[in-house]
C-alpha positions in Angstrom: 69.9 14.5 -27.9 66.7 16.7 -27.8 67.4 17.8 -24.4 70.7 18.8 -25.4 69.5 20.9 -28.3 67.1 22.9 -25.8 69.9 23.9 -23.8 71.8 25.6 -26.5 69.6 28.6 -27.1 71.9 31.6 -27.2 73.3 31.3 -30.4 73.2 28.6 -33.4 75.9 26.6 -35.2 77.1 28.5 -37.8 80.5 27.2 -38.0 80.2 25.9 -41.9 79.8 29.9 -42.6 81.6 31.7 -39.7 85.2 30.3 -40.4 87.3 33.0 -41.5 91.0 33.8 -42.5 92.8 36.8 -41.1 94.2 39.1 -43.8 97.9 39.1 -44.4 100.2 41.4 -45.4 99.9 40.2 -48.9 96.2 41.8 -48.9 95.6 45.3 -50.4 93.0 47.2 -48.6 92.0 50.5 -49.7 91.8 53.2 -46.8 88.3 53.3 -45.0 85.6 56.0 -46.4 84.4 57.4 -49.4 86.5 60.3 -51.4 86.9 61.5 -54.5 90.4 60.3 -53.8 89.6 57.0 -52.7 87.3 56.4 -55.9 90.2 57.6 -58.2 92.7 55.1 -56.6 90.2 52.3 -56.8 89.7 53.1 -60.5 93.5 53.1 -61.2 94.0 50.0 -59.1 91.7 48.2 -61.5 93.0 49.6 -64.6 89.6 51.0 -65.6 89.0 52.6 -69.1 88.5 56.3 -68.8 84.9 56.3 -69.3 84.6 54.0 -66.3 86.5 56.4 -64.2 84.1 59.3 -65.1 81.2 57.0 -64.4 82.5 56.1 -60.9 83.2 60.0 -60.1 79.8 61.0 -61.3 78.1 58.4 -59.3 80.0 59.7 -56.2 78.8 63.1 -56.9 75.0 61.4 -57.1 75.6 59.5 -53.8 76.5 62.7 -51.9 73.6 64.5 -53.1 70.9 61.5 -52.2 69.6 61.0 -48.8 69.2 57.8 -47.1 66.0 56.2 -47.2 63.9 56.9 -44.3 60.9 54.4 -44.8 62.7 51.3 -44.3 64.7 49.7 -41.3 67.1 51.8 -39.7 70.6 51.8 -40.9 71.9 54.5 -38.7 74.6 52.3 -37.2 76.4 51.8 -40.8 78.9 54.5 -41.2 80.5 54.4 -44.5 83.4 56.1 -42.8 84.5 52.9 -41.1 84.0 50.8 -44.5 86.9 49.6 -46.8 85.2 49.7 -50.0 88.1 47.5 -51.5 89.9 44.5 -50.4 91.9 42.4 -52.7 93.5 38.9 -51.9 97.2 38.6 -53.1 96.1 36.3 -56.3 94.7 36.9 -59.9 91.7 35.2 -61.4 92.6 31.3 -62.0 91.1 29.2 -64.5 92.3 26.0 -62.8 91.2 25.2 -59.0 94.5 24.1 -58.1 96.3 27.4 -58.9 93.8 29.2 -56.3 95.9 30.0 -52.8 95.1 27.5 -50.3 93.2 29.5 -47.7 91.0 30.8 -50.5 90.4 27.4 -51.9 90.0 25.6 -48.5 87.1 28.4 -48.2 85.2 27.3 -51.0 86.0 23.7 -50.8 84.1 23.9 -47.1 81.1 25.7 -48.9 80.9 23.0 -51.7 81.8 25.1 -54.6 84.2 22.5 -56.4 82.0 19.7 -55.8 78.7 21.5 -57.1 81.0 22.5 -60.2 82.2 18.8 -60.7 78.4 17.4 -60.7 75.8 19.7 -61.9 77.0 23.2 -63.4 78.0 24.4 -66.6 80.3 27.1 -65.3 81.4 28.8 -61.8 82.8 32.0 -60.7 84.1 32.5 -57.2 84.6 35.8 -55.7 86.5 36.4 -52.5 86.0 40.1 -51.0 86.3 42.6 -53.9 87.9 40.2 -56.7 86.9 37.2 -58.7 89.5 34.5 -57.8 88.4 31.7 -59.8 86.4 31.3 -63.0 85.9 28.5 -65.1 83.2 27.4 -68.0 83.0 23.8 -69.5 84.2 23.4 -73.0 80.7 22.2 -74.2 79.3 25.6 -72.9 81.7 27.7 -74.7 81.5 25.7 -77.8 77.7 26.9 -78.0 78.9 30.5 -77.8 78.0 31.2 -74.5 80.1 34.0 -73.0 80.8 33.7 -68.9 83.6 35.7 -67.6 84.7 37.9 -64.8 82.8 41.5 -65.2 86.1 43.5 -65.4 87.5 40.8 -67.9 84.7 41.7 -70.1 84.9 45.4 -69.7 88.4 45.5 -70.9 87.7 42.9 -73.6 88.0 44.3 -77.1 85.1 42.0 -78.0 82.5 42.6 -75.1 83.8 45.8 -73.9 81.6 47.8 -76.1 78.3 45.6 -75.0 79.3 46.1 -71.3 79.5 49.8 -71.8 76.2 49.8 -73.6 74.3 48.1 -70.9 76.2 49.0 -67.6 73.8 50.5 -65.2 71.2 51.6 -67.8 68.4 49.4 -65.9 69.8 50.3 -62.6 71.2 53.9 -62.8 73.1 55.9 -60.1 70.0 57.9 -59.4 67.8 55.2 -58.4 68.4 55.5 -54.8 71.7 56.4 -52.8 73.0 52.8 -52.6 72.8 52.4 -56.4 74.9 55.5 -56.6 77.6 53.9 -54.1 77.5 50.8 -56.3 78.3 52.8 -59.4 81.1 54.5 -57.6 83.1 51.6 -55.7 81.6 48.4 -57.9 84.4 45.6 -58.2 84.1 42.1 -59.6 81.1 40.4 -60.6 80.1 38.4 -63.7 79.2 39.1 -67.4 77.0 36.4 -69.2 75.8 36.4 -72.6 73.7 33.8 -74.0 73.5 33.8 -77.8 70.0 33.7 -79.9 68.4 30.1 -79.5 70.9 28.7 -77.3 69.4 26.6 -74.3 71.5 25.7 -71.5 70.9 22.4 -70.1 73.2 23.1 -66.8 73.2 26.2 -64.6 76.0 28.9 -64.5 76.9 29.9 -60.8 78.4 32.7 -58.9 79.4 32.4 -55.4 80.6 35.8 -53.3 82.4 35.2 -50.1 83.0 38.3 -48.1 86.0 37.5 -45.6 87.2 40.9 -44.8 86.2 42.5 -41.5 84.6 46.0 -41.8 84.6 45.9 -45.4 82.0 46.2 -48.1 81.2 44.1 -51.3 80.0 45.6 -54.5 79.9 43.1 -57.3 78.2 43.8 -60.6 76.1 40.9 -62.5 75.2 41.7 -65.8 73.5 38.9 -67.9 72.1 39.0 -71.6 69.8 36.3 -72.6 69.4 36.7 -76.3 66.3 36.0 -78.3 64.7 32.4 -78.0 67.5 31.3 -75.5 67.2 29.8 -72.1 69.5 30.1 -68.9 69.5 29.3 -65.1 71.8 31.3 -63.3 72.5 30.6 -59.5 73.9 32.9 -57.0 75.1 32.3 -53.4 76.5 34.5 -50.9 78.0 34.2 -47.3 80.3 35.7 -44.9 81.8 35.0 -41.3 80.6 36.9 -38.2 82.4 39.9 -37.0 81.5 42.5 -34.2 81.9 45.5 -36.6 79.4 46.1 -39.5 79.9 44.8 -43.2 78.3 46.1 -46.1 76.9 44.4 -49.2 75.5 46.7 -52.3 76.0 44.7 -55.3 73.8 45.3 -58.3 72.2 42.6 -60.8 71.1 44.0 -64.3 69.2 41.3 -66.3 68.2 41.8 -70.0 65.7 38.9 -71.2 65.4 39.4 -75.1 62.3 38.4 -77.0 61.1 34.8 -76.6 63.8 34.2 -74.1 63.8 32.5 -70.5 65.8 33.3 -67.6 65.7 31.8 -64.1 67.5 33.5 -61.5 68.2 31.7 -58.1 69.6 33.2 -55.0 70.6 31.9 -51.6 71.7 35.0 -49.3 73.1 33.5 -46.3 75.1 36.7 -44.8 76.4 37.3 -41.4 74.3 38.9 -38.9 76.6 42.0 -38.8 76.0 42.6 -42.4 73.9 45.3 -43.9 72.7 43.9 -47.3 71.6 46.8 -49.7 71.3 44.9 -52.9 69.6 45.9 -56.1 68.4 43.4 -58.9 66.5 44.6 -61.7 65.1 42.7 -65.0 64.1 44.0 -68.3 61.6 41.4 -69.9 60.9 41.9 -73.7 57.9 40.2 -75.9 57.1 36.6 -75.1 60.0 36.4 -72.7 60.0 35.2 -69.0 61.8 35.9 -65.9 61.9 33.7 -62.8 63.1 34.8 -59.6 63.8 32.4 -56.7 65.1 34.1 -53.5 66.1 32.8 -50.1 67.1 35.4 -47.6 68.8 34.4 -44.6 71.6 36.1 -42.4 72.1 39.8 -42.4 71.6 42.2 -39.6 69.4 44.6 -42.1 68.0 43.8 -45.7 66.6 45.9 -48.3 65.9 43.6 -51.4 63.2 43.8 -53.6 64.0 42.5 -57.3 62.0 44.4 -60.0 60.9 43.1 -63.2 59.8 45.5 -66.0 57.6 43.9 -68.4 58.0 46.0 -71.3 57.0 43.6 -74.2 53.6 42.0 -75.3 53.2 38.8 -73.2 56.1 39.1 -71.2 55.9 37.3 -67.9 57.8 37.4 -64.3 57.4 35.0 -61.3 58.9 35.8 -57.9 59.3 33.1 -55.4 60.9 34.0 -52.3 61.6 33.0 -48.5 62.7 35.1 -45.8 64.0 34.0 -42.2 64.5 36.7 -39.6 66.0 35.9 -36.4 67.2 37.6 -33.0 68.6 40.8 -34.1 67.4 40.7 -37.8 65.3 43.2 -39.6 64.8 41.8 -43.0 62.7 44.0 -45.5 62.1 42.0 -48.7 59.6 41.8 -51.4 59.5 42.2 -55.2 58.3 44.9 -57.4 56.4 44.0 -60.9 56.1 47.0 -63.5 53.7 46.0 -66.5 54.2 48.3 -69.5 52.6 46.2 -72.2 49.4 44.4 -73.1 48.9 41.0 -71.7 51.8 40.9 -69.3 51.6 38.4 -66.5 53.2 38.7 -63.0 53.2 36.4 -59.9 54.6 36.9 -56.5 54.6 34.2 -54.0 56.5 34.8 -50.7 56.8 33.0 -47.6 58.6 34.9 -44.3 59.4 33.2 -40.7 60.5 35.2 -38.0 61.4 33.9 -34.5 63.7 35.3 -31.6 62.5 38.7 -31.9 63.2 39.3 -35.6 61.5 41.6 -37.6 60.2 40.4 -41.1 58.7 42.8 -43.7 57.1 42.0 -46.9 57.2 44.9 -49.1 55.6 44.8 -52.7 54.5 47.2 -55.6 52.7 46.2 -58.7 52.4 49.0 -61.3 50.3 48.5 -64.3 50.2 51.5 -66.6 47.3 52.5 -69.3 49.3 50.7 -72.0 48.8 47.3 -70.2 45.3 46.1 -71.3 44.7 42.4 -70.5 47.6 42.5 -67.8 47.4 39.8 -64.9 48.8 40.0 -61.7 48.6 38.0 -58.6 50.5 38.4 -55.0 50.4 35.9 -52.0 52.4 36.5 -48.9 52.4 34.3 -46.0 54.1 34.8 -42.6 54.8 32.7 -39.8 55.9 33.7 -36.2 57.4 31.3 -34.2 57.0 33.0 -30.9 55.5 36.2 -29.2 58.7 38.5 -29.4 58.8 38.3 -33.4 57.1 40.3 -35.8 55.8 40.3 -39.3 54.6 43.2 -41.5 53.0 43.3 -45.0 53.1 46.7 -47.1 51.8 45.8 -50.4 51.4 48.6 -53.2 49.4 48.4 -56.2 48.7 51.0 -58.7 46.4 50.2 -61.8 45.8 52.8 -64.8 43.6 50.4 -66.9 40.3 49.0 -66.2 41.3 46.0 -68.3 43.4 44.2 -65.5 43.1 41.1 -63.6 44.8 42.0 -60.0 44.7 39.9 -56.9 46.1 40.0 -53.6 46.3 37.5 -50.8 48.0 37.8 -47.3 48.2 35.5 -44.1 50.0 36.2 -40.9 49.9 33.4 -38.2 51.8 31.2 -35.7 52.3 27.5 -35.2 49.3 25.7 -34.3 49.6 24.0 -31.1 47.2 21.2 -32.5 49.5 20.5 -35.0 52.4 20.1 -32.9 50.2 18.2 -30.4 49.3 16.0 -33.3 53.0 15.2 -34.4 54.2 14.7 -30.8 51.3 11.9 -30.2 52.7 10.1 -33.2 56.3 10.0 -31.3 57.8 12.8 -33.0 59.8 15.0 -30.2 58.5 18.9 -30.0 61.6 20.4 -31.5 61.5 18.1 -34.4 57.9 18.5 -34.7 58.3 22.4 -35.2 61.0 22.0 -37.6 58.9 19.7 -39.7 56.1 22.4 -39.7 58.5 25.3 -40.8 60.1 23.1 -43.3 56.9 22.2 -44.9 56.0 26.2 -44.7 59.2 26.8 -46.7 58.5 23.9 -49.2 57.2 25.9 -52.0 60.4 27.7 -52.2 62.8 25.0 -51.7 61.3 22.8 -54.2 62.1 25.7 -56.9 65.5 25.4 -56.1 68.5 23.1 -57.5 69.1 20.3 -55.3 72.3 21.5 -53.5 70.7 24.8 -52.8 67.5 23.2 -51.5 69.4 21.2 -49.1 71.5 24.1 -48.0 68.2 26.0 -47.4 66.8 23.4 -45.4 69.9 22.9 -43.2 69.5 26.6 -42.7 66.1 26.7 -41.5 67.2 23.7 -39.1 70.2 25.7 -37.7 67.8 28.5 -37.2 65.1 26.6 -35.5 67.5 25.2 -32.9 68.0 28.9 -31.5 64.0 28.9 -30.8 63.8 25.7 -28.7 
C-alpha cells in the first residue's frame, strides 16, 4: 500500500471537495466584470434598501481609486473582467433541510454539514455560491434571545435592520484596501449573529460557504455582535471544487465583542487551488473582553489573510492560533494583526506553517502598541516546517511600540523534518511515509486541539491528503 501511495505524486485525491454540479438554466448569473451598471443590477436583484445601493456605488468608486497591493504575492493573473460577482441558485433560503434542492443538498451532505448540525451545533447556515440556501437555529437557542439569520434577512428586518446599518462596514471600511472596497460594492449572503447580554451558548453556531460556480466570486458578509458578559463559539468552513480558471473569494468578517464578553471564531478554509482568497477579518474587543481566533488555511492559489484584533478597552485580550499548509502552486501569505489601544491589554499570536512541493508560505504580522497602552503584553511565536528543498518559508513580523511600559516578545523558527526522527520511527517498524505524516501531524497538533472535534478530524485529513503529494 505504501508503495502504491508513492507512485501517485502528480496530485492528491481531493474528491471529497472537488465534486461539482454544472450550472443549469435555472441559475441566475450576472455578467462578468465590475461596472456601475452591474452593481446597480446586483442591488436591484437583491432588493436592497436605498442606503445600501448608495453604499455599494460609493464603494465601487473607492475600488476604482485604490491600487492593488504590491507588497504581497502576485495577483496579476486575477482579472475582475473575467469574474462573475453574483451567481444565484434557483432556490430560496430554506429552514427545513428536506426542502433544499437535491444537488445542493447532496453537496452539503458530502461535506458532512447536516450530520454536524444534528450532533453538535446550535445553529447552521449554508451558503451556495452567492446566496444562503439553508438556515436553521435550534429552538432552545432562539428561546435565549440569540439571533442567527442570513445577513440579507437581517438587513431587511424591521427589528434588526437598524443594527445592521449601524455596524455594517464600520470596522472594515471600503477605504481600508482595494478588496474591502470590492466587497462593499458586491457583497452577497453571509450571516448576522447577535448574542444578548449574559447569554452563554453551550454549543457553537456554524456557517459553511461553498463556491460551486466556475469563474465566479464569493463575497459573503459576516457580522457578529456578542453583547456584554455573553459567550459564543462561531465556526466557519469554506470549500470549492477545482477549475482551470480563476475563482475569487473576498468575504468580510466584522466581530464586535462587548464589555466582559468572550468570542471564539474558528475557521477551516479549504479552497481549491485556482482560488484567490482575499478575505478581511477584524474584531473590536472592549474592556475585559476576549477574542480567540483559530484558523486553518489550506487550498487556494494565493491567499492574503491577516485577522485583526483591535483591543480598545482596558484588560482586553486577543489570541490567534493558526496553521497554513502551502503545496505545489500555492503562495499563502497569512498571519495576524494586534492593535493595543488601552492599558493592560494582552495579545498572543501562535502560528505554524508547512510548505511542500515548491509551495511558498509567508508569515506576516503586525503588533501595534500605542502610547496609551501601558501594561500591555504581546507575544508572537511562529514556526515553519519545510518538507523539501524546493519549498520556501518567510517570516515578516512588524512591531511598533510607543510606550516604555510594555512587555513584548517574538520567537521564530524555520526548519525541515529531522532525518534522525524519520530514522527512529522507521526503526520501530513505521513506514517512511507514515513516519513523515506523524511528524507533520504532531507539528500541527497545537492548532488541531483547539478546533471542535469534527473540524480537527477534517484538518488532520487534509494534512494527510497533502502529505501524499510529497512522497
